[in-house]
C-alpha positions as CSV (number, residue, x, y, z in Angstrom):
1,M,58.5,-2.4,33.8
2,T,59.5,1.2,33.6
3,K,60.2,0.9,29.9
4,Y,56.7,-0.4,29.2
5,A,55.1,2.3,31.3
6,L,57.0,5.0,29.3
7,V,55.9,3.5,26.0
8,M,52.3,3.2,27.2
9,L,52.2,6.8,28.6
10,G,53.8,8.1,25.4
11,G,51.4,6.0,23.3
12,A,48.4,7.5,25.1
13,F,49.7,11.0,24.6
14,G,50.4,10.4,20.9
15,A,47.0,8.8,20.3
16,A,45.2,11.6,22.0
17,S,47.2,14.1,20.0
18,R,46.3,12.3,16.8
19,F,42.6,12.3,17.7
20,A,42.7,16.0,18.6
21,I,44.5,17.0,15.4
22,G,42.4,14.7,13.2
23,T,39.2,16.1,14.7
24,L,40.3,19.7,14.3
25,V,41.2,19.2,10.7
26,A,37.9,17.4,10.0
27,R,36.0,20.4,11.3
28,L,37.9,22.8,9.1
29,Y,38.3,20.6,5.9
30,T,35.6,18.5,4.4
31,A,36.9,17.5,1.0
32,V,37.5,13.9,-0.1
33,F,41.3,14.0,0.5
34,P,42.1,12.7,4.0
35,L,44.0,15.7,5.1
36,G,44.0,15.0,8.8
37,T,45.8,11.6,8.5
38,F,48.1,13.1,5.8
39,L,49.2,16.0,8.1
40,I,49.7,13.7,11.0
41,N,51.9,11.3,9.0
42,I,54.0,14.1,7.5
43,S,54.5,15.8,10.9
44,G,55.3,12.4,12.5
45,S,57.8,11.7,9.7
46,F,59.5,15.1,10.4
47,L,59.6,14.4,14.2
48,I,61.0,10.9,13.8
49,G,63.8,12.3,11.6
50,L,64.5,15.1,14.0
51,L,64.4,13.0,17.2
52,M,66.3,9.9,15.9
53,M,69.1,12.1,14.6
54,I,69.4,13.8,18.0
55,F,69.4,10.4,19.8
56,L,71.9,8.9,17.4
57,Q,74.3,11.9,17.8
58,R,73.9,12.4,21.6
59,S,74.7,9.2,23.3
60,T,74.3,11.0,26.6
61,I,70.5,11.2,26.2
62,H,69.0,8.3,28.3
63,A,67.4,5.6,26.1
64,N,64.1,6.0,28.0
65,W,63.6,9.3,26.1
66,R,63.7,7.4,22.8
67,L,61.2,4.9,24.1
68,F,58.8,7.6,25.4
69,L,59.1,10.0,22.4
70,V,59.6,7.7,19.4
71,T,58.1,4.4,20.3
72,G,55.4,5.8,22.5
73,I,54.3,9.2,21.3
74,L,55.1,8.8,17.6
75,G,53.9,5.2,17.6
76,G,50.5,6.3,18.9
77,Y,50.5,9.5,16.8
78,T,51.3,8.3,13.3
79,T,48.6,6.5,11.4
80,F,49.9,4.1,8.7
81,S,46.9,1.8,9.2
82,S,44.5,4.7,8.8
83,F,46.4,5.7,5.7
84,E,46.0,2.3,4.1
85,W,42.2,2.2,5.0
86,E,41.6,5.7,3.7
87,T,43.4,4.8,0.4
88,L,41.2,1.7,0.0
89,V,38.1,3.7,0.7
90,A,39.0,6.2,-1.9
91,I,39.7,3.5,-4.5
92,R,36.5,1.6,-3.6
93,G,34.6,4.9,-3.9
94,G,35.9,5.5,-7.4
95,A,38.3,8.3,-6.3
96,N,41.3,6.7,-7.9
97,L,43.1,10.0,-8.5
98,V,42.6,11.1,-4.9
99,A,44.0,7.7,-3.8
100,I,47.0,8.0,-6.0
101,A,47.7,11.6,-5.0
102,Y,47.4,10.6,-1.3
103,M,49.8,7.7,-1.6
104,L,52.4,9.6,-3.7
105,L,52.2,12.8,-1.6
106,S,52.4,10.8,1.6
107,L,55.4,8.9,0.5
108,V,57.3,11.7,-1.0
109,L,56.5,14.4,1.5
110,G,56.8,12.0,4.4
111,L,60.3,11.0,3.3
112,A,61.1,14.7,2.7
113,A,59.8,15.6,6.2
114,A,62.0,12.8,7.8
115,W,65.0,14.1,5.9
116,L,64.3,17.7,6.9
117,G,64.0,16.7,10.5
118,A,67.3,14.9,10.4
119,L,68.9,17.9,8.6
120,I,67.6,20.3,11.2
121,A,68.9,18.1,14.0
122,N,72.3,17.8,12.4
123,R,72.5,21.6,12.0
124,F,71.3,22.7,15.4
125,W,72.0,19.8,17.7
126,T,75.5,18.5,16.7
């Protein structure tokens, strides 16, 4: 039961963080490109690369930390379903170039962020 509680607690924290960041970005940025979801997904990609590399290299870290941080917090924080919906809305609204840019940038920069997180973890925590 403790494992479920850790995931739920982390998920609540991640979802609240996602809401706070998304709200802040929406106040500061009003263009068509869904910048809030984009920034959340890129930072989540960086954090999963960083954390998973640390967990894989440090077997002494208790598995519950991975459940709390990765499954819980990052699971609640990242927004793939929102990404898909916002892409569909852009396409349906005739903003095909925005949709394509959003998809490509999210994929390329998300992968780069995960790689950078893993690289930093390898450099500083090995």
